[in-house]
C-alpha positions in Angstrom: 58.9 -37.0 64.1 56.1 -35.7 66.4 56.8 -34.1 69.8 54.2 -33.3 72.4 55.1 -30.0 74.2 53.7 -29.2 77.6 54.3 -26.6 80.3 52.8 -25.2 83.5 50.7 -28.3 84.3 50.8 -27.2 88.0 49.7 -30.6 89.4 46.7 -31.0 87.1 47.4 -34.7 86.4 43.9 -35.3 84.9 44.5 -32.9 82.0 48.1 -34.2 81.7 46.9 -37.8 81.4 44.2 -36.9 78.9 46.6 -35.1 76.6 49.1 -37.9 76.9 46.5 -40.4 76.0 45.4 -38.4 73.0 49.0 -38.2 71.8 50.3 -41.7 72.7 51.8 -41.9 69.2 54.2 -39.1 69.9 57.9 -39.8 69.4 58.9 -37.7 72.4 57.4 -35.5 75.2 58.8 -32.2 76.3 57.8 -30.5 79.6 58.9 -26.9 80.1 58.6 -26.7 83.9 56.2 -25.9 86.7 54.8 -29.3 87.1 57.5 -31.6 85.8 57.0 -33.9 88.8 53.4 -34.4 87.6 54.8 -37.3 85.5 55.5 -39.3 88.7 53.5 -42.5 88.4 52.7 -42.0 84.7 54.0 -44.7 82.4 55.1 -43.2 79.0 56.3 -46.6 77.8 59.3 -46.1 75.5 58.5 -42.4 74.7 61.4 -40.2 75.9 60.6 -37.4 78.3 62.7 -34.2 78.2 62.2 -31.7 81.0 63.5 -28.5 82.5 62.8 -27.0 85.9 60.4 -24.0 86.3 60.3 -21.3 88.9 57.7 -23.3 90.9 59.5 -26.6 90.8 61.8 -28.1 93.3 65.5 -28.6 92.4 65.0 -32.3 92.2 62.2 -34.9 92.4 61.8 -38.6 92.0 63.3 -38.3 88.5 66.5 -36.7 89.8 67.9 -33.2 89.5 66.9 -31.0 86.6 68.5 -28.0 85.0 67.0 -24.7 84.0 67.7 -25.4 80.4 68.4 -28.2 78.0 69.7 -28.1 74.4 68.6 -31.3 72.6 68.5 -32.4 69.0 65.4 -34.0 67.5 64.7 -34.6 63.9 67.9 -32.8 62.9 66.8 -29.6 64.7 68.5 -28.1 67.7 65.9 -27.3 70.4 66.6 -25.0 73.3 64.2 -25.7 76.2 63.8 -23.2 79.0 61.0 -22.3 81.4 61.5 -18.6 80.6 61.6 -17.0 84.0 65.3 -16.5 83.9 65.0 -14.8 80.4 62.3 -12.3 81.3 59.7 -13.8 78.8 56.9 -12.0 80.6 58.4 -8.7 79.4 59.3 -9.8 75.8 61.2 -12.3 73.9 64.4 -10.4 72.9 66.5 -11.7 75.7 65.4 -15.3 75.2 65.8 -15.1 71.4 69.3 -13.7 71.7 70.2 -16.4 74.0 68.8 -19.1 71.7 70.8 -17.7 68.8 74.0 -17.8 71.0 73.3 -21.5 71.5 72.8 -22.1 67.7 69.2 -23.3 68.3 66.7 -23.7 65.5 63.8 -23.8 67.9 63.2 -22.0 71.3 60.6 -23.6 73.5 59.5 -21.7 76.6 56.7 -21.6 79.2 56.1 -19.4 82.3 53.6 -16.9 80.8 50.7 -19.5 80.6 49.8 -17.9 77.2 50.2 -19.8 73.9 52.4 -18.0 71.5 54.3 -18.7 68.3 56.8 -16.5 66.6 58.8 -17.2 63.4 61.9 -15.2 62.7 63.4 -15.5 59.2 67.1 -15.5 58.2 68.1 -11.8 58.2 65.6 -10.8 60.9 66.9 -9.7 64.3 66.6 -11.7 67.5 67.2 -9.1 70.1 70.6 -7.6 69.0 71.6 -10.6 66.9 71.1 -10.8 63.1 69.9 -14.2 62.3 72.0 -16.4 60.0 69.2 -19.0 59.9 65.5 -19.1 60.9 64.4 -19.3 64.5 61.1 -20.7 65.7 59.9 -19.5 69.1 57.0 -21.4 70.8 55.1 -21.4 74.0 52.5 -24.2 74.4 50.6 -22.2 77.0 49.4 -23.9 80.2 47.6 -27.2 80.9 47.2 -26.3 84.6 46.2 -22.7 84.8 45.8 -20.9 81.5 45.8 -17.1 81.5 43.9 -16.9 78.2 41.2 -19.2 77.0 41.3 -23.0 77.5 44.1 -25.2 78.8 46.6 -25.7 76.0 49.6 -27.7 74.8 51.8 -27.8 71.7 52.7 -30.3 69.0 56.0 -30.0 67.1 56.3 -32.0 63.8 59.6 -32.2 62.0 59.6 -33.9 58.6 62.2 -33.7 55.9 63.8 -30.7 57.6 60.6 -28.8 57.8 59.1 -27.5 61.1 55.4 -27.3 62.0 54.3 -26.0 65.4 50.7 -26.0 66.4 48.6 -25.4 69.5 45.9 -27.7 70.9 43.3 -27.0 73.5 41.6 -29.3 76.0 38.4 -28.7 78.0 38.3 -28.1 81.7 
């Protein structure tokens, strides 16, 4: 299973369309807020779109009302999707990681910082105040719309035979 992960597109539909075209073979698309309405008018065909609201998003759009978080299961892994502003991710990941553990998530996806990041916590490591009983992957795809470091970026999640691979991709201006 391959999942395209996007965040903080901030109305940059040209970059969004380009990345979607490059990854039209994805099994799912995730958008982590601040630009989720950018999908209006874009046909994904049969590819499911999972989205959460960011701090710059309206409470609802043409797609309906969205929540601040979603817990989904893809490829046998529980994925917690948040934008991150309610978990203080600009000041560290302890609060968000602790919350992800409380939700029994395998993977925490967040945006908001506009900076790509990947953290892997092993079983026995600490996530905030919690001792992990299983691994936790924490991933921020960066921003397609207004990156704070380097080029516009996105993420790709591959889940195969229970194994998780997260990677960042970049796209030109």
